[in-house]
N, C-alpha and C positions, 0 to 999 in steps of 0.2 A: 762815939767811935766813928771815924771816917770810913766810908766804903768807897771802893774803886772799881770801875768798870772799864774794860778796854775791848773795843769791837772794830772790825774792819770789813771792807767790802771793795770789790773792783767794779768800776763803772765804765761802760763802753762809750766814753767821750774823751776828747783831748783834755789834758791836765788843766789848761787855762780855763776851759769852759766849766769844769767841775769846781775849780777854785772860785771863779767869778760868781757862780751861782751861790756858793756858800756865803759870800760876802753880802748877799741880799737878805739880811736878817728878818726883815718884815715879811718875807715869803715863808718863813719857817712853819707857820700853822698849816701850810699846804701839804707838808710831809711829816710833821712831828705831832704825834698823838698827844693830846692833853694840852698842847700849847694853843691858847686862845688868841693871844696877840703879842707881838713884839714891836715896840716903837723905838726907832733910832733917835736918840736924843742928841747925839753928836757923833763925830767920827769914832769916838771910843766909848760911848755910853749907850746902854740899851735899857729899856724898861720891859719886863716880862710879866705876862699874866698867864697862868697855867693851872690846870687841875692835876694835882699830884696825889695819888692814892685816894681820890675822891674829895680832896680838900683843895679849895681855891687858894692859890698863893700868888703874891705879887712881889717882885724884887727888881732892883737895879743891878746891872752888871757892867763891869769895865773890861774893855779889851786890853789885855796886858801886852800882847805881842801879835803882830800881824806881818807876815813876810809873804809878799805876793808869790803865788804858785807853790808855797811850801807849808805854811802853818798859820792858824788862827788860835790864840789862847785867850781865855777870859776867866773872870772870877766875880762872884756876887759881891756887891758892896753894901746891900741892905737886904732885909728879908731872909729868905731861905739860904742856908750855907751851901755853896757849891762852886765848883770851878771845872775847867776842862780845856782840852786842846783838840784840834783836828789837824791832821797831817795829810799832805797830798804828795804822792809819788808817781812819776811817770812810769808806765809799764809798757809803753809803745806809743806810736803816734796818735792812736785813738782809744787808749785805755789808760785809766788812772786808778791807783790804789788810794783809798780814803780810810784813815785810821782815826777813831774817836776814842779819847781817854777822858773819863769823867770821875770826879771826886766829889762826894757829898756827904752831909751828915743827916741821916734820917731823923725827922722830928715827929714826936707823938707816936702813939701806939700803932695806928694804921700804917704809917710810913715805915716803922721798924718791922712790922710783920711783912709788909711788901718787900722790904729789903731782904729779909730772911728767905722769902719765896723767890728771890731773884727777879722780881718784876721789873726793876729798872734795867737790869742787864738784858732781859728779853725785849723791853721796849726800845732800848738803844739799838739793838740789832734790827728790829722792825722799822725804826725810823731811818736807819741807813738804807734798808731795802726800799723804802718809800722814796728816799732821796734819789736812789738809782733809777727807779721807775720815772720819777718826776723829770730828772735831767735828760735821761735817754729818750723820753717821749717828745721832747721839744727840739726844734731845729736850732735853737740858740738859748743862751742863758737869759734870764729876765733882766739882768743888769750886771754891773760890775763895780768894784771899787779897788783900784790898783795901788792905793797908798800903803805906807808902812806905819806901824805903830811899835813902840818899844818902851821898856821901862818897868816891867813888873816881874812877877815870879809865877811860872806855870806849874801845874801838877808834876811832881817828880823831877823838877829841875832846880838848879841853884839860882839861876836868874833867867829872865826872859824879857819880852817887850810887850807891846800892846797891839791889838788888832783894830783895823779900821772898819768902817761900816759901809753899807751900800747906799747911803743917802747923799744927796748933794748938799751944798752949804745951807740951803733953805729947808732941809729936812725931807725933801722929796726923794723919790726913787731915782737912782742913777740910770742912765741909759746904757744898753749893751755896748761894751767896748769903751765906754767913757772912763777916763781916769779922773779921780777926785783928789784934791789936796789932802794930805794926811795930817793928823794931829797926834796926840799921844794919849794913850791910856785905856779901855775896859773890855769886857768880853760878854758874850752872851751868857756868861755864867750859865751859859746855856744851861740853864738850870740843870740839871743834866739835860741836855738837849733832848727834846722829844721826851725822853724819859724824864727829863727835867731839862728840857730843851737845852 
């Protein structure tokens, strides 16, 4: 049975800065509990390593849709079953609403008990609060990827696209404000981000 979590937060930074930081997937371990590593394999593919309910999990995720300053959607392609979307909304010149939607299938007894106890829901809110602290404490984002991805289906939608990554063509981190060429396809499946990244 698929579980769904939806959480939001307001961050005191301009929309573009909040969005740009979210595209830096390899930085997720700095504010997502349980996420040990995220490797950007291409503009639309990510490899995740995380501890979920005390169990180490690895999976690949495809960015399904990425619309600069609006949305990033992803889904796991291997390993743990999960997908999600993050939406960005301007609330003023220096304030942004961030809404995270996760869908996942708890596996095994420990994850099912954790789901019943709303651990993923609480972790998602905590990760958003850590993201807020992370981006607000910095003078600028750690990088950006301004490309677009499309061609998949996001949670709760009939059709969607894919999200790009924050890496350059050689797989390195993009520099702040740099725009990278887009390709098409995955998401961080953010496992549930943080909560399942």
